[in-house]
C-alpha positions in Angstrom: 11.5 -9.7 0.5 12.8 -6.4 1.1 11.1 -3.4 1.8 12.5 -1.9 -1.2 10.2 -4.9 -2.9 7.3 -4.2 -1.0 7.1 -0.4 -1.7 7.8 -2.0 -5.8 5.5 -4.5 -5.6 3.1 -1.2 -4.1 3.6 1.4 -7.3 3.1 -1.8 -9.5 -0.2 -2.0 -8.2 -0.8 1.8 -7.8 0.1 1.7 -11.8 -2.4 -0.7 -12.2 -5.5 1.5 -10.7 -3.3 4.9 -12.0 -6.0 4.8 -15.0 -9.2 4.9 -12.1 -10.4 8.5 -13.0 -11.7 9.0 -9.1 -8.4 8.7 -7.2 -10.5 7.7 -4.0 -11.1 4.7 -6.1 -8.2 4.4 -7.1 -6.3 4.1 -3.8 -9.6 2.5 -2.6 -8.7 -0.7 -4.9 -5.1 -0.6 -3.6 -5.8 -0.6 0.1 -8.6 -2.9 -1.0 -5.7 -5.5 -2.8 -3.2 -4.9 -0.4 -5.3 -5.7 2.2 -6.6 -8.7 0.6 -3.5 -10.8 -1.0 -0.5 -9.4 1.3 0.0 -11.1 4.6 -0.2 -9.3 7.8 3.4 -9.1 8.1 3.8 -7.5 4.4 1.4 -5.1 5.3 3.5 -4.4 8.7 6.4 -3.4 7.2 4.5 -1.5 4.6 3.7 0.5 7.1 6.6 0.8 9.6 8.4 2.0 6.1 5.9 4.6 6.4 6.1 5.6 9.1 10.2 5.2 9.1 9.1 8.7 6.1 11.3 6.6 3.2 10.3 7.7 0.1 10.3 5.5 -2.6 6.3 4.8 -3.5 4.6 6.4 -6.2 1.6 8.8 -5.4 -1.8 7.1 -6.0 0.3 4.3 -3.5 2.1 6.6 -0.9 -1.6 7.3 -0.5 -3.1 3.6 0.2 0.8 2.4 2.6 -0.3 6.3 4.6 -4.4 4.7 4.7 -3.1 1.4 5.3 -0.9 3.0 8.7 -3.3 4.5 9.6 -6.1 1.9 10.4 -3.7 -0.8 11.5 -1.4 -3.0 9.4 -3.2 -6.1 11.0 -7.0 -5.8 9.6 -8.6 -8.0 7.4 -6.5 -11.2 5.4 -4.0 -11.7 8.4 
């Protein structure tokens, strides 16, 4: 799976949460979904993409990816 595909998947998840009026809850929902359902390697690659400064993320997806990168991509759901 390419990193571009991971970004697309993160953006798709963010689109689902876009209607959530509370931004914090929306970002938290995205983080929770990724931590719960993505493999550790997928989360690591997503975090690497954020650290490299590459774009392509929707706003909510970028914030969630930054939190995952900051917290350590290998968190729950390994």
